[in-house]
PyMOL CGO cylinders between C-alpha atoms (Angstrom):
from pymol import cmd
from pymol.cgo import CYLINDER

trace = [
    CYLINDER, -6.95, -20.83, 0.05, -7.42, -17.08, 0.57, 0.3, 1, 1, 1, 1, 1, 1,
    CYLINDER, -7.42, -17.08, 0.57, -6.35, -14.90, -2.36, 0.3, 1, 1, 1, 1, 1, 1,
    CYLINDER, -6.35, -14.90, -2.36, -4.54, -11.74, -1.29, 0.3, 1, 1, 1, 1, 1, 1,
    CYLINDER, -4.54, -11.74, -1.29, -3.67, -9.03, -3.78, 0.3, 1, 1, 1, 1, 1, 1,
    CYLINDER, -3.67, -9.03, -3.78, -0.24, -7.55, -3.07, 0.3, 1, 1, 1, 1, 1, 1,
    CYLINDER, -0.24, -7.55, -3.07, 0.21, -4.23, -4.87, 0.3, 1, 1, 1, 1, 1, 1,
    CYLINDER, 0.21, -4.23, -4.87, 3.86, -3.43, -5.38, 0.3, 1, 1, 1, 1, 1, 1,
    CYLINDER, 3.86, -3.43, -5.38, 4.51, -7.10, -4.73, 0.3, 1, 1, 1, 1, 1, 1,
    CYLINDER, 4.51, -7.10, -4.73, 7.57, -7.19, -6.98, 0.3, 1, 1, 1, 1, 1, 1,
    CYLINDER, 7.57, -7.19, -6.98, 9.34, -4.54, -4.91, 0.3, 1, 1, 1, 1, 1, 1,
    CYLINDER, 9.34, -4.54, -4.91, 11.66, -5.18, -1.98, 0.3, 1, 1, 1, 1, 1, 1,
    CYLINDER, 11.66, -5.18, -1.98, 9.16, -5.20, 0.89, 0.3, 1, 1, 1, 1, 1, 1,
    CYLINDER, 9.16, -5.20, 0.89, 6.28, -6.53, -1.20, 0.3, 1, 1, 1, 1, 1, 1,
    CYLINDER, 6.28, -6.53, -1.20, 8.28, -9.51, -2.46, 0.3, 1, 1, 1, 1, 1, 1,
    CYLINDER, 8.28, -9.51, -2.46, 9.21, -10.49, 1.10, 0.3, 1, 1, 1, 1, 1, 1,
    CYLINDER, 9.21, -10.49, 1.10, 5.56, -10.23, 2.12, 0.3, 1, 1, 1, 1, 1, 1,
    CYLINDER, 5.56, -10.23, 2.12, 4.65, -12.48, -0.83, 0.3, 1, 1, 1, 1, 1, 1,
    CYLINDER, 4.65, -12.48, -0.83, 7.13, -15.12, 0.39, 0.3, 1, 1, 1, 1, 1, 1,
    CYLINDER, 7.13, -15.12, 0.39, 5.75, -14.89, 3.93, 0.3, 1, 1, 1, 1, 1, 1,
    CYLINDER, 5.75, -14.89, 3.93, 2.16, -15.21, 2.69, 0.3, 1, 1, 1, 1, 1, 1,
    CYLINDER, 2.16, -15.21, 2.69, 3.03, -18.32, 0.66, 0.3, 1, 1, 1, 1, 1, 1,
    CYLINDER, 3.03, -18.32, 0.66, 4.75, -19.93, 3.65, 0.3, 1, 1, 1, 1, 1, 1,
    CYLINDER, 4.75, -19.93, 3.65, 1.68, -19.14, 5.76, 0.3, 1, 1, 1, 1, 1, 1,
    CYLINDER, 1.68, -19.14, 5.76, -0.70, -20.92, 3.38, 0.3, 1, 1, 1, 1, 1, 1,
    CYLINDER, -0.70, -20.92, 3.38, -2.17, -17.92, 1.57, 0.3, 1, 1, 1, 1, 1, 1,
    CYLINDER, -2.17, -17.92, 1.57, -2.28, -17.39, -2.18, 0.3, 1, 1, 1, 1, 1, 1,
    CYLINDER, -2.28, -17.39, -2.18, -0.66, -14.04, -3.00, 0.3, 1, 1, 1, 1, 1, 1,
    CYLINDER, -0.66, -14.04, -3.00, -1.48, -12.42, -6.32, 0.3, 1, 1, 1, 1, 1, 1,
    CYLINDER, -1.48, -12.42, -6.32, 1.12, -9.80, -7.24, 0.3, 1, 1, 1, 1, 1, 1,
    CYLINDER, 1.12, -9.80, -7.24, -0.07, -6.61, -8.94, 0.3, 1, 1, 1, 1, 1, 1,
    CYLINDER, -0.07, -6.61, -8.94, 2.82, -4.36, -9.96, 0.3, 1, 1, 1, 1, 1, 1,
    CYLINDER, 2.82, -4.36, -9.96, 3.63, -1.93, -12.78, 0.3, 1, 1, 1, 1, 1, 1,
    CYLINDER, 3.63, -1.93, -12.78, 7.33, -2.89, -12.54, 0.3, 1, 1, 1, 1, 1, 1,
    CYLINDER, 7.33, -2.89, -12.54, 8.40, 0.77, -12.42, 0.3, 1, 1, 1, 1, 1, 1,
    CYLINDER, 8.40, 0.77, -12.42, 10.35, 0.00, -9.25, 0.3, 1, 1, 1, 1, 1, 1,
    CYLINDER, 10.35, 0.00, -9.25, 9.89, -3.75, -8.85, 0.3, 1, 1, 1, 1, 1, 1,
    CYLINDER, 9.89, -3.75, -8.85, 11.31, -6.81, -10.59, 0.3, 1, 1, 1, 1, 1, 1,
    CYLINDER, 11.31, -6.81, -10.59, 9.30, -9.72, -11.94, 0.3, 1, 1, 1, 1, 1, 1,
    CYLINDER, 9.30, -9.72, -11.94, 12.08, -12.13, -10.99, 0.3, 1, 1, 1, 1, 1, 1,
    CYLINDER, 12.08, -12.13, -10.99, 11.60, -11.12, -7.33, 0.3, 1, 1, 1, 1, 1, 1,
    CYLINDER, 11.60, -11.12, -7.33, 8.38, -13.16, -7.23, 0.3, 1, 1, 1, 1, 1, 1,
    CYLINDER, 8.38, -13.16, -7.23, 8.94, -16.36, -9.22, 0.3, 1, 1, 1, 1, 1, 1,
    CYLINDER, 8.94, -16.36, -9.22, 6.26, -19.04, -9.13, 0.3, 1, 1, 1, 1, 1, 1,
    CYLINDER, 6.26, -19.04, -9.13, 3.67, -16.45, -8.08, 0.3, 1, 1, 1, 1, 1, 1,
    CYLINDER, 3.67, -16.45, -8.08, 0.58, -15.29, -9.95, 0.3, 1, 1, 1, 1, 1, 1,
    CYLINDER, 0.58, -15.29, -9.95, 1.61, -11.95, -11.45, 0.3, 1, 1, 1, 1, 1, 1,
    CYLINDER, 1.61, -11.95, -11.45, -0.41, -9.18, -13.09, 0.3, 1, 1, 1, 1, 1, 1,
    CYLINDER, -0.41, -9.18, -13.09, 1.33, -6.17, -14.60, 0.3, 1, 1, 1, 1, 1, 1,
    CYLINDER, 1.33, -6.17, -14.60, -0.89, -3.21, -13.83, 0.3, 1, 1, 1, 1, 1, 1,
    CYLINDER, -0.89, -3.21, -13.83, -1.20, 0.29, -12.46, 0.3, 1, 1, 1, 1, 1, 1,
    CYLINDER, -1.20, 0.29, -12.46, -3.13, 0.86, -9.22, 0.3, 1, 1, 1, 1, 1, 1,
    CYLINDER, -3.13, 0.86, -9.22, -4.74, 3.85, -10.93, 0.3, 1, 1, 1, 1, 1, 1,
    CYLINDER, -4.74, 3.85, -10.93, -6.49, 1.58, -13.47, 0.3, 1, 1, 1, 1, 1, 1,
    CYLINDER, -6.49, 1.58, -13.47, -9.90, 1.03, -11.90, 0.3, 1, 1, 1, 1, 1, 1,
    CYLINDER, -9.90, 1.03, -11.90, -11.21, -1.19, -14.71, 0.3, 1, 1, 1, 1, 1, 1,
    CYLINDER, -11.21, -1.19, -14.71, -8.25, -3.53, -14.56, 0.3, 1, 1, 1, 1, 1, 1,
    CYLINDER, -8.25, -3.53, -14.56, -8.45, -3.70, -10.77, 0.3, 1, 1, 1, 1, 1, 1,
    CYLINDER, -8.45, -3.70, -10.77, -12.15, -4.58, -10.92, 0.3, 1, 1, 1, 1, 1, 1,
    CYLINDER, -12.15, -4.58, -10.92, -11.39, -7.37, -13.39, 0.3, 1, 1, 1, 1, 1, 1,
    CYLINDER, -11.39, -7.37, -13.39, -8.58, -8.75, -11.21, 0.3, 1, 1, 1, 1, 1, 1,
    CYLINDER, -8.58, -8.75, -11.21, -10.70, -8.57, -8.04, 0.3, 1, 1, 1, 1, 1, 1,
    CYLINDER, -10.70, -8.57, -8.04, -13.48, -10.54, -9.73, 0.3, 1, 1, 1, 1, 1, 1,
    CYLINDER, -13.48, -10.54, -9.73, -11.29, -13.06, -11.55, 0.3, 1, 1, 1, 1, 1, 1,
    CYLINDER, -11.29, -13.06, -11.55, -9.18, -13.96, -8.52, 0.3, 1, 1, 1, 1, 1, 1,
    CYLINDER, -9.18, -13.96, -8.52, -11.89, -13.54, -5.87, 0.3, 1, 1, 1, 1, 1, 1,
    CYLINDER, -11.89, -13.54, -5.87, -9.59, -11.33, -3.81, 0.3, 1, 1, 1, 1, 1, 1,
    CYLINDER, -9.59, -11.33, -3.81, -10.42, -11.16, -0.09, 0.3, 1, 1, 1, 1, 1, 1,
    CYLINDER, -10.42, -11.16, -0.09, -7.65, -8.83, 1.16, 0.3, 1, 1, 1, 1, 1, 1,
    CYLINDER, -7.65, -8.83, 1.16, -5.44, -6.16, -0.41, 0.3, 1, 1, 1, 1, 1, 1,
    CYLINDER, -5.44, -6.16, -0.41, -1.96, -5.44, 0.91, 0.3, 1, 1, 1, 1, 1, 1,
    CYLINDER, -1.96, -5.44, 0.91, -0.67, -2.16, -0.50, 0.3, 1, 1, 1, 1, 1, 1,
    CYLINDER, -0.67, -2.16, -0.50, 3.06, -1.61, -1.10, 0.3, 1, 1, 1, 1, 1, 1,
    CYLINDER, 3.06, -1.61, -1.10, 2.87, 0.30, -4.41, 0.3, 1, 1, 1, 1, 1, 1,
    CYLINDER, 2.87, 0.30, -4.41, 3.87, 3.74, -3.14, 0.3, 1, 1, 1, 1, 1, 1,
    CYLINDER, 3.87, 3.74, -3.14, 6.76, 5.96, -4.12, 0.3, 1, 1, 1, 1, 1, 1,
    CYLINDER, 6.76, 5.96, -4.12, 9.11, 6.09, -1.14, 0.3, 1, 1, 1, 1, 1, 1,
    CYLINDER, 9.11, 6.09, -1.14, 12.11, 8.34, -1.77, 0.3, 1, 1, 1, 1, 1, 1,
    CYLINDER, 12.11, 8.34, -1.77, 12.02, 11.40, 0.46, 0.3, 1, 1, 1, 1, 1, 1,
    CYLINDER, 12.02, 11.40, 0.46, 14.35, 13.50, -1.71, 0.3, 1, 1, 1, 1, 1, 1,
    CYLINDER, 14.35, 13.50, -1.71, 12.39, 12.77, -4.87, 0.3, 1, 1, 1, 1, 1, 1,
    CYLINDER, 12.39, 12.77, -4.87, 9.18, 13.71, -3.08, 0.3, 1, 1, 1, 1, 1, 1,
    CYLINDER, 9.18, 13.71, -3.08, 10.59, 17.16, -2.38, 0.3, 1, 1, 1, 1, 1, 1,
    CYLINDER, 10.59, 17.16, -2.38, 11.75, 17.64, -5.98, 0.3, 1, 1, 1, 1, 1, 1,
    CYLINDER, 11.75, 17.64, -5.98, 8.61, 16.20, -7.61, 0.3, 1, 1, 1, 1, 1, 1,
    CYLINDER, 8.61, 16.20, -7.61, 5.75, 16.33, -5.10, 0.3, 1, 1, 1, 1, 1, 1,
    CYLINDER, 5.75, 16.33, -5.10, 3.09, 16.02, -7.81, 0.3, 1, 1, 1, 1, 1, 1,
    CYLINDER, 3.09, 16.02, -7.81, 4.35, 12.53, -8.65, 0.3, 1, 1, 1, 1, 1, 1,
    CYLINDER, 4.35, 12.53, -8.65, 3.99, 11.52, -5.01, 0.3, 1, 1, 1, 1, 1, 1,
    CYLINDER, 3.99, 11.52, -5.01, 0.53, 13.02, -4.53, 0.3, 1, 1, 1, 1, 1, 1,
    CYLINDER, 0.53, 13.02, -4.53, -0.66, 11.40, -7.74, 0.3, 1, 1, 1, 1, 1, 1,
    CYLINDER, -0.66, 11.40, -7.74, 0.71, 7.92, -7.04, 0.3, 1, 1, 1, 1, 1, 1,
    CYLINDER, 0.71, 7.92, -7.04, 0.47, 7.76, -3.26, 0.3, 1, 1, 1, 1, 1, 1,
    CYLINDER, 0.47, 7.76, -3.26, -2.88, 9.54, -2.84, 0.3, 1, 1, 1, 1, 1, 1,
    CYLINDER, -2.88, 9.54, -2.84, -4.89, 9.74, -6.07, 0.3, 1, 1, 1, 1, 1, 1,
    CYLINDER, -4.89, 9.74, -6.07, -4.08, 6.21, -7.22, 0.3, 1, 1, 1, 1, 1, 1,
    CYLINDER, -4.08, 6.21, -7.22, -4.49, 4.84, -3.70, 0.3, 1, 1, 1, 1, 1, 1,
    CYLINDER, -4.49, 4.84, -3.70, -8.02, 6.31, -3.71, 0.3, 1, 1, 1, 1, 1, 1,
    CYLINDER, -8.02, 6.31, -3.71, -8.70, 4.56, -7.00, 0.3, 1, 1, 1, 1, 1, 1,
    CYLINDER, -8.70, 4.56, -7.00, -7.51, 1.31, -5.45, 0.3, 1, 1, 1, 1, 1, 1,
    CYLINDER, -7.51, 1.31, -5.45, -9.69, 1.77, -2.35, 0.3, 1, 1, 1, 1, 1, 1,
    CYLINDER, -9.69, 1.77, -2.35, -12.77, 2.66, -4.39, 0.3, 1, 1, 1, 1, 1, 1,
    CYLINDER, -12.77, 2.66, -4.39, -12.24, -0.34, -6.68, 0.3, 1, 1, 1, 1, 1, 1,
    CYLINDER, -12.24, -0.34, -6.68, -11.99, -2.53, -3.58, 0.3, 1, 1, 1, 1, 1, 1,
    CYLINDER, -11.99, -2.53, -3.58, -15.26, -1.19, -2.23, 0.3, 1, 1, 1, 1, 1, 1,
    CYLINDER, -15.26, -1.19, -2.23, -16.89, -1.73, -5.62, 0.3, 1, 1, 1, 1, 1, 1,
    CYLINDER, -16.89, -1.73, -5.62, -15.82, -5.37, -5.45, 0.3, 1, 1, 1, 1, 1, 1,
    CYLINDER, -15.82, -5.37, -5.45, -16.97, -5.80, -1.87, 0.3, 1, 1, 1, 1, 1, 1,
    CYLINDER, -16.97, -5.80, -1.87, -13.43, -6.18, -0.48, 0.3, 1, 1, 1, 1, 1, 1,
    CYLINDER, -13.43, -6.18, -0.48, -13.38, -4.93, 3.11, 0.3, 1, 1, 1, 1, 1, 1,
    CYLINDER, -13.38, -4.93, 3.11, -9.82, -5.70, 4.32, 0.3, 1, 1, 1, 1, 1, 1,
    CYLINDER, -9.82, -5.70, 4.32, -6.77, -3.57, 3.56, 0.3, 1, 1, 1, 1, 1, 1,
    CYLINDER, -6.77, -3.57, 3.56, -3.19, -3.61, 4.85, 0.3, 1, 1, 1, 1, 1, 1,
    CYLINDER, -3.19, -3.61, 4.85, -1.26, -0.38, 4.29, 0.3, 1, 1, 1, 1, 1, 1,
    CYLINDER, -1.26, -0.38, 4.29, 2.50, 0.00, 4.36, 0.3, 1, 1, 1, 1, 1, 1,
    CYLINDER, 2.50, 0.00, 4.36, 3.03, 3.38, 5.97, 0.3, 1, 1, 1, 1, 1, 1,
    CYLINDER, 3.03, 3.38, 5.97, 6.16, 5.01, 7.36, 0.3, 1, 1, 1, 1, 1, 1,
    CYLINDER, 6.16, 5.01, 7.36, 7.70, 6.53, 10.46, 0.3, 1, 1, 1, 1, 1, 1,
    CYLINDER, 7.70, 6.53, 10.46, 8.12, 9.60, 8.22, 0.3, 1, 1, 1, 1, 1, 1,
    CYLINDER, 8.12, 9.60, 8.22, 4.59, 10.54, 9.28, 0.3, 1, 1, 1, 1, 1, 1,
    CYLINDER, 4.59, 10.54, 9.28, 6.04, 11.61, 12.64, 0.3, 1, 1, 1, 1, 1, 1,
    CYLINDER, 6.04, 11.61, 12.64, 8.49, 14.21, 11.32, 0.3, 1, 1, 1, 1, 1, 1,
    CYLINDER, 8.49, 14.21, 11.32, 11.07, 15.54, 13.77, 0.3, 1, 1, 1, 1, 1, 1,
    CYLINDER, 11.07, 15.54, 13.77, 10.96, 13.51, 17.01, 0.3, 1, 1, 1, 1, 1, 1,
    CYLINDER, 10.96, 13.51, 17.01, 9.75, 15.38, 20.09, 0.3, 1, 1, 1, 1, 1, 1,
    CYLINDER, 9.75, 15.38, 20.09, 10.83, 12.55, 22.39, 0.3, 1, 1, 1, 1, 1, 1,
    CYLINDER, 10.83, 12.55, 22.39, 13.52, 9.87, 22.28, 0.3, 1, 1, 1, 1, 1, 1,
    CYLINDER, 13.52, 9.87, 22.28, 11.25, 6.89, 21.85, 0.3, 1, 1, 1, 1, 1, 1,
    CYLINDER, 11.25, 6.89, 21.85, 8.76, 7.15, 19.00, 0.3, 1, 1, 1, 1, 1, 1,
    CYLINDER, 8.76, 7.15, 19.00, 5.61, 5.08, 19.33, 0.3, 1, 1, 1, 1, 1, 1,
    CYLINDER, 5.61, 5.08, 19.33, 2.10, 5.31, 17.89, 0.3, 1, 1, 1, 1, 1, 1,
    CYLINDER, 2.10, 5.31, 17.89, 1.18, 8.06, 20.38, 0.3, 1, 1, 1, 1, 1, 1,
    CYLINDER, 1.18, 8.06, 20.38, 3.94, 10.33, 19.05, 0.3, 1, 1, 1, 1, 1, 1,
    CYLINDER, 3.94, 10.33, 19.05, 2.60, 13.48, 17.31, 0.3, 1, 1, 1, 1, 1, 1,
    CYLINDER, 2.60, 13.48, 17.31, 2.38, 13.12, 13.54, 0.3, 1, 1, 1, 1, 1, 1,
    CYLINDER, 2.38, 13.12, 13.54, 3.83, 16.14, 11.78, 0.3, 1, 1, 1, 1, 1, 1,
    CYLINDER, 3.83, 16.14, 11.78, 5.56, 15.04, 8.56, 0.3, 1, 1, 1, 1, 1, 1,
    CYLINDER, 5.56, 15.04, 8.56, 8.21, 17.37, 7.11, 0.3, 1, 1, 1, 1, 1, 1,
    CYLINDER, 8.21, 17.37, 7.11, 8.19, 16.25, 3.46, 0.3, 1, 1, 1, 1, 1, 1,
    CYLINDER, 8.19, 16.25, 3.46, 5.68, 15.29, 0.76, 0.3, 1, 1, 1, 1, 1, 1,
    CYLINDER, 5.68, 15.29, 0.76, 6.43, 11.58, 1.15, 0.3, 1, 1, 1, 1, 1, 1,
    CYLINDER, 6.43, 11.58, 1.15, 5.56, 11.61, 4.85, 0.3, 1, 1, 1, 1, 1, 1,
    CYLINDER, 5.56, 11.61, 4.85, 2.49, 13.74, 4.18, 0.3, 1, 1, 1, 1, 1, 1,
    CYLINDER, 2.49, 13.74, 4.18, 1.18, 11.26, 1.58, 0.3, 1, 1, 1, 1, 1, 1,
    CYLINDER, 1.18, 11.26, 1.58, 1.54, 8.42, 4.06, 0.3, 1, 1, 1, 1, 1, 1,
    CYLINDER, 1.54, 8.42, 4.06, -0.24, 10.37, 6.81, 0.3, 1, 1, 1, 1, 1, 1,
    CYLINDER, -0.24, 10.37, 6.81, -3.01, 11.45, 4.42, 0.3, 1, 1, 1, 1, 1, 1,
    CYLINDER, -3.01, 11.45, 4.42, -3.59, 7.84, 3.44, 0.3, 1, 1, 1, 1, 1, 1,
    CYLINDER, -3.59, 7.84, 3.44, -3.80, 6.83, 7.09, 0.3, 1, 1, 1, 1, 1, 1,
    CYLINDER, -3.80, 6.83, 7.09, -6.42, 9.54, 7.62, 0.3, 1, 1, 1, 1, 1, 1,
    CYLINDER, -6.42, 9.54, 7.62, -8.32, 8.43, 4.51, 0.3, 1, 1, 1, 1, 1, 1,
    CYLINDER, -8.32, 8.43, 4.51, -8.40, 4.88, 5.88, 0.3, 1, 1, 1, 1, 1, 1,
    CYLINDER, -8.40, 4.88, 5.88, -10.00, 6.10, 9.12, 0.3, 1, 1, 1, 1, 1, 1,
    CYLINDER, -10.00, 6.10, 9.12, -12.66, 7.93, 7.11, 0.3, 1, 1, 1, 1, 1, 1,
    CYLINDER, -12.66, 7.93, 7.11, -13.26, 4.89, 4.88, 0.3, 1, 1, 1, 1, 1, 1,
    CYLINDER, -13.26, 4.89, 4.88, -13.77, 2.69, 7.92, 0.3, 1, 1, 1, 1, 1, 1,
    CYLINDER, -13.77, 2.69, 7.92, -16.32, 5.10, 9.37, 0.3, 1, 1, 1, 1, 1, 1,
    CYLINDER, -16.32, 5.10, 9.37, -18.17, 5.64, 6.10, 0.3, 1, 1, 1, 1, 1, 1,
    CYLINDER, -18.17, 5.64, 6.10, -17.82, 2.28, 4.34, 0.3, 1, 1, 1, 1, 1, 1,
    CYLINDER, -17.82, 2.28, 4.34, -16.78, -0.29, 6.93, 0.3, 1, 1, 1, 1, 1, 1,
    CYLINDER, -16.78, -0.29, 6.93, -13.36, -0.84, 5.33, 0.3, 1, 1, 1, 1, 1, 1,
    CYLINDER, -13.36, -0.84, 5.33, -11.11, -2.51, 7.91, 0.3, 1, 1, 1, 1, 1, 1,
    CYLINDER, -11.11, -2.51, 7.91, -7.44, -1.63, 7.67, 0.3, 1, 1, 1, 1, 1, 1,
    CYLINDER, -7.44, -1.63, 7.67, -4.14, -2.26, 9.40, 0.3, 1, 1, 1, 1, 1, 1,
    CYLINDER, -4.14, -2.26, 9.40, -1.20, 0.12, 9.12, 0.3, 1, 1, 1, 1, 1, 1,
    CYLINDER, -1.20, 0.12, 9.12, 2.34, -1.25, 9.05, 0.3, 1, 1, 1, 1, 1, 1,
    CYLINDER, 2.34, -1.25, 9.05, 5.19, 1.02, 10.00, 0.3, 1, 1, 1, 1, 1, 1,
    CYLINDER, 5.19, 1.02, 10.00, 8.93, 0.52, 10.34, 0.3, 1, 1, 1, 1, 1, 1,
    CYLINDER, 8.93, 0.52, 10.34, 10.70, 2.53, 13.01, 0.3, 1, 1, 1, 1, 1, 1,
    CYLINDER, 10.70, 2.53, 13.01, 14.23, 3.73, 12.52, 0.3, 1, 1, 1, 1, 1, 1,
    CYLINDER, 14.23, 3.73, 12.52, 16.48, 3.75, 15.59, 0.3, 1, 1, 1, 1, 1, 1,
]
cmd.load_cgo(trace, "trace")
């Protein structure tokens, strides 16, 4: 059974992904600091309380569980809060995400799924937004998501890290 680390797995989206992974025959391992998630959201699932900025703990978890894929849902997501406290968003959504990516590379993990946002597009310039729509975020939250997407492109080129970006569109 393939072990998949789900960061932020005790949050709303992460916990639903964990359920889907279990139904699909994978073994999700939840890694969450519980600052926004709830342990009871992922009962009967391997759970590690941890911060994605803790490189040593991540390395230990990657080795112990023989993680093959990381699915990342441990970002701050409130647009208003990102405007009031952008440093929190840049620290968690960028700096700690880099720590996570570098720990993955150190462990030889080459597959990453990133939960992004339609906020990377900013104000729509056409009625139907698709992946070809210009990306011009208008708040720190959207900028952190776009920066991470750009980092992932660079990490694929430089290190061979394969990634998929998930995005929910609002209509």
